[in-house]
C-alpha positions as CSV (number, residue, x, y, z in Angstrom):
1,X,-51.7,-193.3,-66.4
2,X,-51.2,-190.3,-63.9
3,X,-48.2,-189.2,-65.7
4,X,-49.8,-188.9,-69.1
5,X,-52.9,-187.4,-67.7
6,X,-50.3,-184.7,-66.0
7,X,-48.3,-184.3,-69.6
8,X,-51.7,-183.8,-71.1
9,X,-52.9,-181.1,-68.7
10,X,-49.4,-179.3,-68.9
11,X,-49.6,-178.8,-72.6
12,X,-51.9,-176.4,-72.4
13,X,-49.5,-173.9,-71.1
14,X,-46.8,-174.6,-73.5
15,X,-46.0,-172.6,-76.1
16,X,-46.6,-173.4,-80.0
17,X,-42.9,-173.9,-80.1
18,X,-43.1,-176.1,-77.2
19,X,-45.9,-178.1,-78.9
20,X,-44.2,-178.4,-81.9
21,X,-41.2,-179.7,-80.4
22,X,-43.0,-182.0,-78.4
23,X,-44.8,-183.3,-81.4
24,X,-41.7,-183.7,-83.3
25,X,-39.9,-185.6,-80.7
26,X,-43.3,-188.2,-80.8
27,X,-42.8,-188.5,-84.3
28,X,-39.1,-189.4,-84.4
29,X,-40.0,-192.0,-81.4
30,X,-42.8,-193.5,-83.1
31,X,-40.6,-193.5,-86.5
32,X,-37.9,-195.4,-84.5
33,X,-40.1,-198.0,-83.0
34,X,-41.8,-198.8,-86.7
35,X,-38.1,-199.3,-88.2
36,X,-37.3,-201.6,-85.3
37,X,-40.6,-203.6,-85.8
38,X,-39.8,-203.7,-89.5
39,X,-36.0,-204.8,-89.0
40,X,-37.2,-207.6,-86.5
41,X,-40.3,-208.7,-88.8
42,X,-37.7,-208.7,-91.8
43,X,-35.2,-211.2,-89.5
44,X,-38.0,-213.4,-88.5
45,X,-38.7,-213.5,-92.4
46,X,-35.6,-214.4,-93.2
47,X,-35.5,-217.5,-90.9
48,X,-38.7,-218.7,-91.9
49,X,-37.3,-218.8,-95.5
50,X,-34.5,-220.9,-94.3
51,X,-36.5,-223.2,-92.4
52,X,-38.9,-223.4,-94.9
53,X,-36.1,-224.7,-97.3
54,X,-35.5,-227.8,-94.1
55,X,-39.3,-228.5,-94.7
56,X,-40.2,-227.3,-91.2
57,X,-43.9,-227.2,-90.8
58,X,-46.0,-224.0,-90.5
59,X,-46.5,-224.2,-86.8
60,X,-42.7,-224.9,-85.9
61,X,-41.8,-221.7,-88.2
62,X,-44.6,-219.6,-86.4
63,X,-43.6,-220.7,-82.9
64,X,-39.7,-219.9,-83.7
65,X,-40.0,-216.9,-85.8
66,X,-43.1,-215.0,-83.9
67,X,-44.6,-214.6,-87.3
68,X,-48.6,-216.2,-88.0
69,X,-49.2,-219.0,-89.4
70,X,-50.9,-217.3,-92.4
71,X,-47.5,-215.2,-93.0
72,X,-45.6,-218.5,-93.0
73,X,-48.0,-220.0,-95.8
74,X,-47.5,-216.6,-97.8
75,X,-44.0,-217.1,-97.5
76,X,-43.8,-220.9,-98.6
77,X,-46.2,-219.9,-101.4
78,X,-43.8,-217.3,-102.8
79,X,-41.1,-219.9,-102.2
80,X,-43.2,-222.4,-104.6
81,X,-43.9,-219.9,-107.4
């Protein structure tokens, strides 16, 4: 908390170029985190689809993949359509 408060206070003396660079770096960091989360979710869904084919129950699949029961049910419904 203290570090972020210091950074916020320090921004008041930054140049416009410094602020833009900081904002760009934050956006890139957010983009990278989002990409990583999406890749992890894609992998979890691939695992879920394979376990659905093995007739595993939704709770088990949710437990091993980290997906919600609702997400597993959606994947199961996609398989059946």
